[in-house]
C-alpha positions, 0 to 999 in steps of 0.5 A: 797171255804172256805164256801163250805168246811164249808157247806160240813162239816155241811152236813156230821155231820147232822143226817138227812143228813146222814140218807138220804144219807145212803138211796140215792143209788139203792143198799142200797135202795134195801137192806132196802126194803129187810129188811123191807119186811123180817120184821126180821133180814137178813144174809149179804150173802142173799143181793147179790141176791137182789142187783146183786152185789158182796159180797164186794160191799154189805159189803160196802153198809151195812157199809154205812147203819150202819154208817147212823143209818139205820141198826144194825148188830150182828155177829154169828160165821162167819155170820153177821145178819142185822136188820132195826132200827125202830128209823131210820124208824121213823126219816125218816117218821118224816122228810118226813112229815116235808118236805111235810108240811102236804101233807102226811096226810091221806086222809079222806074217801070219803062218798059214795052216798046212793042208795035207792031201787026203789019202 
């Protein structure tokens, strides 16, 4: 029991674990995908359509993503706009590359055979 408590505490403070846990939910993944597709900031009110959940649930997931470092936010009057953090995306890519052990390296282009015209 004591060992599990220590391991759980370590996992909760590890930035890589927090990043992965932040994205490990279908609703949060949908939010991240919408932000990536937009390429710019998105109003919190626009996430209810992509996620098919109520606004309080969206707010909860946005808080989790903010705490994990995936997004940052800016309040403008009564609206809150979110944007994807480039540092988080870079950390995720690096982590995925480390886990793949080079398996994610781009494949070298395959040379096509040269076809000679018939004389």
